C-alpha positions as CSV (number, residue, x, y, z in Angstrom):
1,X,77.9,126.9,70.5
2,X,81.5,126.1,71.5
3,X,83.6,124.0,69.2
4,X,83.6,121.0,71.5
5,X,79.8,121.0,71.7
6,X,79.6,121.0,67.9
7,X,82.1,118.2,67.7
8,X,80.1,116.2,70.3
9,X,76.9,116.7,68.3
10,X,78.6,115.7,65.1
11,X,80.1,112.7,66.7
12,X,76.7,111.6,68.1
13,X,75.1,112.0,64.7
14,X,77.9,109.9,63.2
15,X,77.4,107.2,65.9
16,X,73.6,107.2,65.3
17,X,74.2,106.7,61.6
18,X,76.4,103.7,62.2
19,X,73.9,102.3,64.7
20,X,71.1,102.6,62.2
21,X,73.2,101.0,59.5
22,X,74.0,98.1,61.8
23,X,70.3,97.6,62.7
24,X,69.4,97.5,59.0
25,X,72.1,95.0,58.2
26,X,71.2,92.9,61.3
27,X,67.5,92.7,60.1
28,X,68.6,91.8,56.6
29,X,70.9,89.0,57.8
30,X,68.3,87.7,60.2
31,X,65.7,87.4,57.4
32,X,68.2,86.0,54.9
33,X,68.0,82.4,54.0
34,X,70.9,81.3,51.7
35,X,69.4,78.8,49.3
36,X,71.0,79.6,45.9
37,X,73.7,81.6,44.2
38,X,71.8,84.8,44.3
39,X,71.2,84.7,48.1
40,X,74.8,83.6,48.7
41,X,75.9,86.7,46.8
42,X,73.5,88.8,48.9
43,X,75.0,87.3,52.1
44,X,78.5,88.1,50.8
45,X,77.4,91.7,50.1
46,X,76.0,92.1,53.6
47,X,79.3,90.6,55.0
48,X,81.4,93.0,53.0
49,X,79.2,96.0,54.0
50,X,79.5,95.1,57.7
51,X,83.3,94.7,57.4
52,X,83.5,98.0,55.5
53,X,81.6,99.7,58.3
54,X,83.9,98.1,60.9
55,X,86.9,99.5,59.0
56,X,85.4,103.0,58.6
57,X,84.5,103.1,62.3
58,X,88.0,102.0,63.3
59,X,89.6,104.6,61.1
60,X,87.2,107.3,62.2
61,X,87.7,106.6,65.9
62,X,91.4,105.7,66.0
63,X,92.7,109.3,66.2
64,X,90.3,110.1,69.1
65,X,91.1,106.9,70.9
66,X,94.9,107.4,70.4
67,X,94.5,111.0,71.7
68,X,92.5,109.8,74.7
69,X,95.0,107.0,75.4
70,X,97.9,109.5,75.3
71,X,96.1,111.8,77.6
72,X,95.2,108.9,79.9
73,X,98.9,107.8,79.9
74,X,100.1,111.4,80.7
75,X,97.5,111.8,83.5
76,X,98.5,108.4,85.0
77,X,102.2,109.4,85.0
78,X,101.4,112.7,86.6
79,X,99.3,111.0,89.3
80,X,102.1,108.6,90.0
81,X,104.7,111.4,90.2
82,X,102.5,113.3,92.6
83,X,101.4,110.4,94.8
84,X,104.8,108.7,95.1
85,X,106.1,111.1,97.9
86,X,102.9,110.6,99.9
87,X,103.2,106.8,99.5
88,X,106.8,107.0,100.7
89,X,105.9,109.0,103.7
90,X,103.0,106.7,104.5
91,X,105.3,103.6,104.2
92,X,108.0,105.1,106.4
93,X,105.4,106.1,109.0
94,X,103.9,102.6,108.9
95,X,107.3,101.0,109.3
96,X,108.1,103.1,112.3
97,X,104.7,102.4,113.8
98,X,105.1,98.7,113.2
99,X,108.5,98.7,114.8
100,X,107.1,100.4,117.8
101,X,104.3,97.9,117.9
102,X,106.7,95.0,117.7
103,X,108.7,96.4,120.7
104,X,105.4,96.7,122.7
105,X,104.6,93.0,121.8
106,X,108.1,92.1,123.3
107,X,106.8,93.6,126.6
108,X,108.9,96.8,126.6
109,X,109.9,97.9,130.1
110,X,112.0,100.6,131.6
111,X,115.3,99.5,133.0
112,X,117.1,101.6,135.6
113,X,120.8,101.7,136.1
114,X,123.6,104.0,136.9
115,X,127.1,105.0,135.7
116,X,130.0,106.2,137.9
117,X,130.7,109.8,136.9
118,X,133.3,110.6,139.6
119,X,134.9,107.8,141.6
120,X,136.6,110.1,144.2
121,X,133.2,111.8,145.1
122,X,131.7,108.3,145.3
123,X,134.3,107.0,147.7
124,X,133.8,110.1,149.9
125,X,130.0,109.7,149.9
126,X,129.8,106.0,150.5
127,X,130.7,105.9,154.2
128,X,127.8,108.3,155.0
129,X,125.4,106.7,152.5
130,X,122.4,104.8,153.9
131,X,123.1,102.3,151.1
132,X,126.5,101.3,152.5
133,X,126.8,101.5,156.2
134,X,129.9,100.3,158.0
135,X,132.0,99.4,155.0
136,X,135.8,99.0,155.1
137,X,138.0,100.5,152.4
138,X,138.3,97.1,150.7
139,X,134.6,96.7,150.7
140,X,134.3,100.2,149.2
141,X,136.5,99.2,146.4
142,X,134.5,96.1,145.8
143,X,131.4,98.2,145.9
144,X,132.7,100.2,142.9
145,X,131.6,97.3,140.8
146,X,128.8,98.6,138.8
147,X,126.7,95.6,139.7
148,X,125.9,96.6,143.2
149,X,125.3,100.2,142.3
150,X,123.1,99.2,139.4
151,X,121.1,97.1,141.8
152,X,120.3,100.0,144.1
153,X,119.7,102.3,141.1
154,X,117.3,99.8,139.7
155,X,115.3,99.5,142.9
156,X,115.2,103.2,143.8
157,X,115.2,104.7,140.4
158,X,115.3,108.5,140.5
159,X,115.4,108.4,144.3
160,X,118.9,106.9,144.2
161,X,121.1,109.9,145.1
162,X,124.8,109.3,145.5
163,X,127.6,111.8,144.7
164,X,129.6,110.7,141.7
165,X,126.8,108.5,140.3
166,X,124.2,109.4,137.7
167,X,121.0,107.4,137.5
168,X,119.9,106.6,134.0
169,X,116.9,104.7,132.5
170,X,116.2,103.3,129.1
171,X,113.3,101.5,127.5
172,X,114.2,98.0,126.3
């Protein structure tokens, strides 16, 4: 037999011995009627025997319990050290998912716009553009305001083609 098996058998025998002693003392105290000095001394003797057994059991089991506690503590710390990175990843993923969910609750939508990338090309292209027929030079300059171009870009999206202008979209 291995050493641990022998220890387990010995430990079980020790536990059985204490259980049998406890049963005998329980029967004695149950049958005891204290009615004089002699029975009072018997009660005191049973009490002291029971307390002695508690003390012996505590002393006997304390090293094993302390060792088990230390092992438990070490395993708990190891588990914590190993699980913390996973918990951090899960937390970050959850936060990102919730942030996205919150944006969807706000009714996220795609907004189209444009930016002027080359004003000279734009001015050359406007007179022939279907978006701006028959515009004077002053009107062309007014048209440079991003507001009008953004309006066309927003309605036509990727179909808005004009030299010097880049159509962009973003989710808001």
